[in-house]
N, C-alpha and C positions, 0 to 999 in steps of 0.2 A: 825870831823877829823880837826887837827890844819891847818892854812893858812900858805902857804909855803914862804919862806924867800922872803923878799921886801913886804909882806902885801898883794900881790894880793890873791884872792879868789880861793880856788882851783878849776879846770876846774871841771865841772859836764859832765859825758859821760854816754850816753846809749848805751850799744851793744845790737843789734837784730838778733836774728837768727830767720829764718822762718820754715825752714826744715833741719833735718841733719840725716836722714836714722834712724829715733827712738832712736839716743842716745843723752845724756846730752851732750851738743856742747862743744866740744875741743876748737872750733874757736873763743867762747867766752872766755871760762876759760883762755887759754893761754895769749890773750892780755890783759884780765883783769888783771893778775899778772903782765905784765909789767906796765900798768897804775897806777895800785895802789901803785906801788913801785916808781913811778914819782910824787906821791902826788895827783893825780886825784881821784875823790869820782866816784864810776863805779856801774851802775845798769847794769845787763845781764838780757835781758826780750827774753825769749824762745818762741816765738808766736805758736810753735808746739803743746805746752801744757799749754798756759796759754795766757790770753788776753793781747793787748797792754796795757803798763803802761802809762795810758794818764798824770797821776800828773808828772812822771819821765820826759817823753816827754817836758812837757811845761816849766819845770824847767832845761832842757838840754843846755849846752852851743854845746855840740857836738853830733851828733847821728850818728852812724856807723853801717850799714849792712854787716853780714857775707854773701858772696855768692859764697859757695863752689861747687855748683851744679846747672843745668839747672832749675829745680823744685823750688829750694830755689829762684832762683833769678826772676822768675815769680810770686812768691807769695811775695816778696820783692817790687817789682816794683806795685804790687796792693796797699802796705801799705805807699807809699810814699807820695801821696795827703793826707792822713790823719795826717802823720806826720807834713807837711808843714802846714796845718792848724792850728795845734794844738800849733806850736812854727815855725812862719817863719824867726824868727832870727838865730834859732840854723844851724851850719856849718852840712852839710851832706857829710858822708863818705860810700864807698863801698868798701870792701876789700875781696880777696878771688880769685880762679880760675877764676869763671865767671865775676869778676869784672874787670880784666885786658881783659879778651877777649872782652870784649864790653864796653870799653872806652868811645867811642865818644856817647854812648847810655846814660851812665850812666853822664857824663857830661850835657846832655841833659834834665836829669832829676832834674839838680840842684846841683849834685857833686862837692864839693871842694876836695876832697880826691878820688883817684882810685888807687888801689895797688893790686898786686897779687904777688904770691909767697911768700917769708920770709916777711911777712908783720909787725911784731909786733914792730919792732923798728919804721919803717916809719909812723906806726899808732901813736906810744908814741911820737915822733918828733912833728908831726902836731897837737897834742892836747895840748903839752907843749910848742910849739912855739919854741924849740931848733932848729929846721930848717925846710926849707919849702918842700913840696912832691917833689920828684925829678922824677925819673923813674916810671914808671907804675908798671914795673915789678922788683923786687928786689930779687936777688939771694943771698943778703948777708949770709955769716955762721954765725949765730946769736949765742950769748951765750945763750942757754934756760933756762929758769925758771920754777919751778914747776908751771903748770896751777893751777888759783886760784877759785876753783869751788863755794865759798861763794857767796849766793844770788842766785843760780840756783835751779829751783826744783827739789825735791829729786829724788832719783834713781828709786823709784815706779813708778812715773808718766812717765817712759821711756819704750821702748821694753823690753821685757824678752827672755831668751831662754827656748825654749820648748824643755825637753831631749827625746822626740820623745813619751812619754806616757802621757802625758797632766800634767807633774810636770814642775812648770814653778820657774826659778831661776832669780833675780835682774841681770841688765849687767853692767858692767861699759865699759868705752871706753878710749883708749889713743891711741897715736901715737909714734911709735918709729925712723919713718923717713918719709919725705917727698919727692914729685917729685918723678921720676921715671927713670931709665936709658934708657928705652927702647922707641920707636917711632911708636906704633902702630897708624896709619892713624886716626883712628876715637877717638882716646882717648882726653878729653879736657885737660888733664894735660901737653899734649905736646906742644901745642902752648905757656904755659908758663915756663916750665922748661926745654924746649929743649934737653932732653936727661941727665939730671943732677938730683941729689938728694941729700938731706940735711940728716944726721943723727940727731936725739936727744940724748943727753947722758944718758947712761945707767941707773945712779942714778936718774936724773929727771924723766924718764920712771917709775922706780920702784918707786918713791916718789909720784907719780901720782897715781899709783895703790893702793899704801898703803892706801890714801886717801879716794879712793872709795871701798874699802875693809871695811875699818872702817865704812863706811855709809851704808853697807851691800852687797855690789857687790859679787855674785859667782861666776862670769863669766866674762873676758874681752874680750872685741871685739879690736884687734889691727887693727887700719882704715888707716895703711899704703897701698899706692896703689899697691907694692908688698913688701911683707915681707919679701923676699929673694933678693931685690937688694943688699942688705948686708949682706949675711948670715952671716959672722964672728961678727956681731953687733948684728943680730938678735936671734941667737941661746942662746947666754949666757943670754940675758935677760929671755928667756922664762925659761931656767934653773933655773936662781935666782927666778924667780915667782914661782917655782914649789917646789923649796926649802925652800922658805919662807912661802908660802900658798898652799900645796900639795892639798888641798881640793878646790882650785879654778881653773876651768877650762878656756879655752880660746879658740878662732878662729882667723885665719887669711885669708889673701889673698894672692894668690901666682900663678903665671904664669905658665902654662902647659909646657912651655919650662923649666923655673928652677926646676919644680918638677921631669922632666926627668934627667936633668943635676945634680941636686944633691939629686939623689934619694936615695944614701946612707944616708942620714939625714932625711929620712922619719921615723925611728923609734924613731930619737930624739922627733918628733912631738908627738907620740903617749905616748912616757915615760913622756913627761912634762904635759902632760894634756890637750893636743889639741882636742877640741870636735868635729872641722870640719874645713875643708880648702874650702874657696871659689875662684873659677879659671874661669877667663873670657875666655871661650871655644869659644864662639860668634856663630861658625858655625861648621857644618858637612861638608861643600862643601869646598874641597881643593881651588878652584879658590876665592871663597868668603875670604878664609883665607889669600890668596896671595894679594888679593886687600887691605886689611886691615893690612896686613904685622904685623899677629901676631905672626910669628917665629914658628908655630906647625902645625902640619897636623892634619887630622881626625884620621890617624892611631898613632898619638904620644898622642891623647886624648885617645882613647881606650887603649894603654897602659898603661897611669896613672889610668885611671879606674881599670885595672887589678892589678898593684902594689899596689894600696890603699887598693883593698880589701886582698890581701896578708898579707898587713901591719896592717891590722885591723883599717884603718883609713875612714874617712867619707869626702867623696868628694860633694860638691855642686857646680854644674856647673851654669854659667850664659852663656846666649844666646843673641845676635841680632838677633832673628828669621826673620824679614824681613827686607831686603834690595833690592835694585833697580835690584840685581843679581839672586835672589832667584825666584824660579816657586811653583806653588801650589804642583807639584810632590817633589820640594826639600824642601818644607815645611814638608810634608809628612816622607820624607827620616829622618828628623830631629825627628820627633814623633818615626820613627821605631827604630833608634838608642837610644831614650830615654828608649822604651821598652827593646828593645835586651838588653842593658846593665846594666838592673834592676834599673833604676835611676828616676822611678816615683817620689817617694817619696822623692829624695833629690833635686828634681828643684822645684823651688817657681813657684806657677801658673803664676805670671807675667813676668817670663821669655819665657813664650809660646807666649807672645804678645808684646815684645819689638821691635819696630821700628827703624832703623837708624836714628841718628841724626848727623846732618853735622853743628856743630858749628862755629863762626867765627874763622878764623885762622885754621882749621883743614887741616893736611896733606893732607886729601881725596883729597883736590882741586888741588893738585898737578897732578892728573891724569886726561888727557883728557877727559878719559870715564866717569868720574865723573863731570867734569865741565859742560859736554854736558848734564847731566841729571837733574841737580839742578838748581833751579832758583836763583833769585838775594837773597841777605839776608835779611831775614825779621826781621825788628829790634823788632818788639813787640813778635814774636815768637821766637826770640834768634836762630835762624836758618837757613840754606839753605832750603827751601821747596823742595820736589820732589815727582813725582808721577810715579809708576811705569810701565813701557811700556805695560803691561798686566793688563789692569784694574781690573781683576777678582782676582788678586793678591791683591790688595788694597781693594778690597771688603771683602776678606776672613780675612784681617788684622782688619777691622772694625768689623767683626763680632766675631773673636776670642777676641778682646781687651774688646767689650762690655761684652761677655760671662763672662770673666775672671773677669772683675768688679764686676757684678752682683753676679756671684757664689761666689766670694771672701767675699763680704760684706754679703752673706747668709749664712756664714760658710760652705760652701761645703769643702769636704776634697782634697785632693791634687789627689787621685786617680779618686774621681769623675769628677773634673775640667778636669783632664787629658782625659778621656773618652769622655767628652763632646767635647773637642778641635780635638780629633781624630774623632770624627762623623762629626764634621763641614768640618774638612779637607776632607773627604771623599767625602761628598756631594759636596764640591766645586770642586772635581777633576771627579765629575761623577760617582763615584764608591759605589757599598754599602759599608757598614761599618764592615767587620770582624774585628777580632783582628789583632793587628799585626803579623808579623811573625818572628820571633828569636829564640835564642837558649832555652827559658823556655816558649815560647808561642805557642798554636796551633790555629788551625782554628775556635776550639769551642770556645777558651777562649776569655774574654774580657780584654783590656790592663791594667785593674787596679789587676788583677788576677796573673799577670806575676811575681810579686814579690817574690823572694826568700824567702820561708816561716821560714827558720831558723835565717835569719838576724837580729840582734838586733834593737830596735828602732833606727829612724833617728833624731837625733837632728837638731833644727834649731831656728832661730829669728823670734820673733812674727812680727817683722817688716821686710817683705820682700825685699823690694827694694834695688837694687843693686847699682846705679848711675843715 
């Protein structure tokens, strides 16, 4: 690359991702496009699928870690000492949701830049020297450009979509919007975006999809926190996607609340190739849903399941199965609803083991009952620790979590893992473990045979983590 005007050497930047839910990281490709347009030499290094590029680190002027979530941040923190040892002169940056939420900690790690929200321009100005970093959170309306995926590992290195019958298809990933209109108390988006969201222009989204389809993508995951925050923006994108690539399927994430409010548009999802919808159900306990400020009830969730079945759509629920307000019997009630609603195959096993995370700045801390139950912020753990008032619930969580981890690594099916969770929970409750009672289960059945036999296979991503 030629030197920029004035004869200065082009700044050399390494953008690092540690984990991004099995996707080729948009959080590297988008700022890479901005930086390369500004004349920087950029190396994208995705540690989820490749080793740290030590040669690039040694030669870098800037090293910036993308921190979109808790797991990615924990992994990045582990990598910082090696980066510092390889190149103590490089300026260090952190960007993304968890960067902004943990600003003080990032600075103690040696950060020269910490920014969350709409980070591309701030990151580019920092590298080029056009402007010093200002606010930690930027919600500027950016003139988005098509992400530059050059130099990232090819799509076969990333998660696939399993069509439910063992057939695997390569998956691309893009974002049509960022942030969220809603203020769910446990959500890490809220402390940064505070109820605001930003749309990515339709042509930028479609251009990003085209380049991934050209590289072999047969399915697209839209990573928007809620795809129907701006339904008038979202639906034209998937209609255009289907018109141009009718053989390409997609998946989205949409709130239960929106799926009910906009139920008239469910057919549009099916008709444009939506393979499944992920929705953060979180709990089947209405008290817990009120505490989390989810905007829906257990009855709403059940109604969405009914409407999805009627529309021929697939719902993937996610749960925060363990909270300070749930009992062993409450956990069993969750499992019973999963059986009763015939959702065993729709539910990733990890969802049976998710424990509430209270990050820095969480809206949960507005509630006195939460503040009285959580400890001081643990900087290394990136959360406020809490213990359940009934120790048996925490013991149940530990056993379920260990079982899910071991069984998943061993290739256990969703039905097999669910049945083991059922047996563990029944034992914790001091009960024998007959099958769940429900509209399709009997006392003599085990949970995994409760599935309606004539339903088609349930598609899912091979990387099941949600957040």
